[in-house]
N, C-alpha and C positions, 0 to 999 in steps of 0.2 A: 503492498501502498503505499511506502515511503515513493514509490516511484508516480506516484499522483506526481500527477503539475495544476498550481491554481495563477487562475489569472486576472484580472477584469474588462467586461469589456463592454463598451454602449453599444446598446440595442434601444432603438424607438424610443431613444429620449430616458431611458433607465443601465445604469451601469453596476452589469449581474457578474455576479460573481459566478465564475464554472469550472469545473474541477476535470483537468481530460487529461487520458492517460494512449498512447496507443498513436499509429499513425502509418494504417491501411487506408487502399481505394477508399472503401465502406466506410462508413459511418452510422453508428451507436447512439443515439440521445436520449439518455433515461429522464424522465418525469418523477420525481419525489410525490410521495402522497400527504399525510400528519398524521403523528407531529415526526415526519420525513424529515427528511435536508439531502442535500447528494451526499451525506456519508449513510448515507442508507443503504447504498449500491456497491459498497468498496468492493464487494466479494464478486459482484460481476464485474466487474471494469475491468477489475483485472482480468480476468478469466479472457473475455472478450477481447481484450488487447493480446493478449497473448496469442491469440488464436486470430488475429492477424489484423485486427477491426483496428477503428479509432476510437472512442468511450469518452462522450463528453455528458458532463450532468451537472446541470451547472442548480445553482438556491433561485429561485421566482423574484421576482418584486417582492418587496419585505418580508421574505424567509430570511433567515441565515446572516450572510455576507452581503446579499443584495440589497443595494437600494430602496427602502420605503417610498413610496407614492406617496406626493403632498396631500390625495384628501384618497386614504385606506379605502373608507367609506362606498367608495364609487368605483373601484378594481370590481373585475370578473373575470370567469372566464376565455373572455374573448379577450381582452387585453392580455395574460399569460401567454394564449396563444401566439397573440403578436408579437410578443416578446421574443417569442421561444425563435420567430417565423423569420424574426430582425436578427435575431441570433446565427440562428443558422447561412445568413447573408453576407453579415463580415466575418463570419468565421470560413468561408469559400466552400459550404457544402451543398450542393442542387439537389442531391436526392440521400433520404435519411433512413434507417428505421427506427421506429420510437418503441421500446420498454417505457409501460407507465405502470404505476401499482395505486390502488387509490384510485381519488382525485385525478392524482397524472392520467390515470386510465381515461379519462373524462377529456383531460386535454388532447391525452395524445388521438383522440378519437376524430374529437372535433378540430384538430389539422387535417388530418385524414378526408374530414371533408368539406374544410374548406380551400386545401389546394393538396390534392388527391396525386397531382403527378408530382409531387415534390417527395413524396411515401415508399419506400419497396419494402416496406410491412408492420405488423404493429402486434407486437405483446403485452398483453396487459397481464395485473395479477389481484383478485383478489373488486373487480369490478366486472361486472356486465357490460357490455353497452345500452344503456337507455334513451331510448329516444329523447329527443330534447323538447322537450314539453315539462308541465308541474307534474313534481311524483307522486304516484299510492301506495310507494313501498312503504309510505311512511304511516299510512292508514292506519286508523286503531290502534297506533299502540300510546302510551300510558302518559301522559305528562311527563315522567322524568327522562325521557328519552334522549337518550344527551343529543340530539343533533335538532330539540328542538327547543331543549336547553337552552343548545350555542348560537342557535339563533337570532333569541331575546339580546336585545340589544343592551350590556351594560351588565349582566350577569353571571357570564363566564368571565370577563373578566373584573370580578367584582368576587367569585370564587377560586381564580389562578392568579391573584393580587397574592394572597395570603400564604402563600406559599417564592422561592424561590426556583428561573427556569430550569432547571435543573430535576427537581420537584413534581414538578406540575407535568411535562415528559415520560420518569417516570414512573405515574398515577398511569398515566393514558396508557402507556406501555402496557404495562397488567391487565387493565382493563380491554384493550383492544385482546389482547393475547386470547383470551377464556372462545369458550363456545356461545354464550349466552351474549344477549344482544342489552349493555349496558341504561340500563334505565332505574335511574334515582327514585326510592321514595318520597313519597310528599313533604317540605320542608328538610329534605337533604338534599347534599348541590354534590353534585358529581363526583368535584374531590375527593369527597367523604366517604367514597365509595371502597378508597381503599388503604388499608390500615399501615400505618407504617412499618411499621414489619416486616410485612408482606414479602418477600424477595423474588425478590427480578427475574421474564425465566429463564433456564439455564445456557440457552444460545446469546444473553446480552448481556454484557458485561461491564463491569461500572465504569471501565475505559470508555465504552459506546458510550454509559451514558452521559460524561462527567464531554465526551467531544459534544453531541445533543446538545446538554445543555449548557452548553459554552457557545453555542450557535444560536439559542433561542434567548437565552443572555441576550443578545445585543441585537437581534429582530425586535423582540418581544415577539406576542401574541396578533397583536392586533389586523395586521391582514391574512395573516391562517383564518381567523372567525372570521372576518367577508368574504374571505376566497379558498375554500370553500362555503363553506354552509351561509350566507348569508347573501349568495351570489350565486344560487346551484343553477340557475337558469334567465338569468338575466342577458338579452339579447343574442339566445340560439330563439325563437323563433317564426324565425324568418328562415331558416334550414331546409326549404321545398319539399330535397325528396333525403332524409338522413339516411344514406344507402354506405355503407365503408365497403368500396371493393379491394383495398388492399389486403392479403393473406391477414391471416388472424390467427392469432392463439390465446388463448384463453387459462391460464394456472392459475384455481381454483383451488386452495386447501380445505378440506370435505369440513376442519373443523372452526372454519370463517361465521365467522359471530354474522357477515355480514348474507350469511344464506339461512338466517333466520328471519332478516328483513320481508313482512308481508307478500308474497309471490313472486320472489326473489328467484328462490330455486325453481319454481315451476319454470317461470322465464328461461332459463338457462338447461334446464334437464329435456324439456317440453320439445327442443327446436325454435321456439321462438324466436330465439337474438337472432338464427340466421335469414328469417328473415330482414335484418337490417347489414346482417354480415354474411352475407352468403357464403364468402371465401374464408368457415370456422373452426379450426380445431377447438376441441375441447381439454385437458387434462385434468386432474383430479387428483390432489397428493394425499391419499388419506387423512395423516394426524397432521396435516398443514393448521394452520390458524392463520391472522390476518396476513401478518410479517412472512411470509417463508420464505421471500428471497432472501431474510438473515438466518430464517429458523433452519433451513436445509439448503443453503447455499450452495453445494456442489452440488443437488439433483437440479436444482433452477437456472443453476450455470448451463449444465450439460442439453436441459429442452429448451432454451434459449440459445446454442451454441447451434444447436442441430434444425430451431427456427431456420435463422439467421446461411445457413451453409444449402437449405432447401430450397433459399428465395434469395440467395445473393445475386 
């Protein structure tokens, strides 16, 4: 991991932090989720670089070491996608493989819809393609559902502010590593769902946590709460035919709590997702949680490399 290089790139009016390794003719851009950052791709970046690819992992605007937008409350997934397309221009990458995790998958699919000729293929982890319309998979979940809480302006900020950034990341990693949807009791905050004595997942070290904590200590969580949670479908309703034609691989942990969102597992397993992503392959990891790329890096690396070699 020491071979990974870091730089700042001006793109779309933002100074973005970019981690990069490898110099092959084909590029792979890694798009993180929350509470992740470029660092969550540390295993995959080295693997694809060793296989002859150029690995690129940015921090989004307002995340980690990248600039924060002047008005984070107005940011959207479309802004993030435009930042990344501009970044590819500056890096002189005409066509790219996109690997997205969690809401990073949403950004990958959005780029594939907006600029299909620039995308060689898409790999997503922990998140299916969802049509760009108001979500229904939250319907029927209790008031304490974590996304409902985090969408409420000010509530998560007050909850998180009781702790340092490292503790906030720790608690979310523990919650999201479980197989149950994080739902707080009435009058209980999301951070209080994790006891301070609860150990980290065995595949996530104190050194990893310190790296995440330092990056979020720098950026804070203001933009992260806006994108994705408070802008899930902002500016997305003007895509007339939301069909992703690029070859796509979905890697899904069968212990990922996201599968328990109402309707999601049926949407994936029934084949409905293929109506929007016709060139789709799905691979399930039986013991995989929401963080499969960190939990089972060797297995995920091999799946990604096989996909890349099949579509290079």
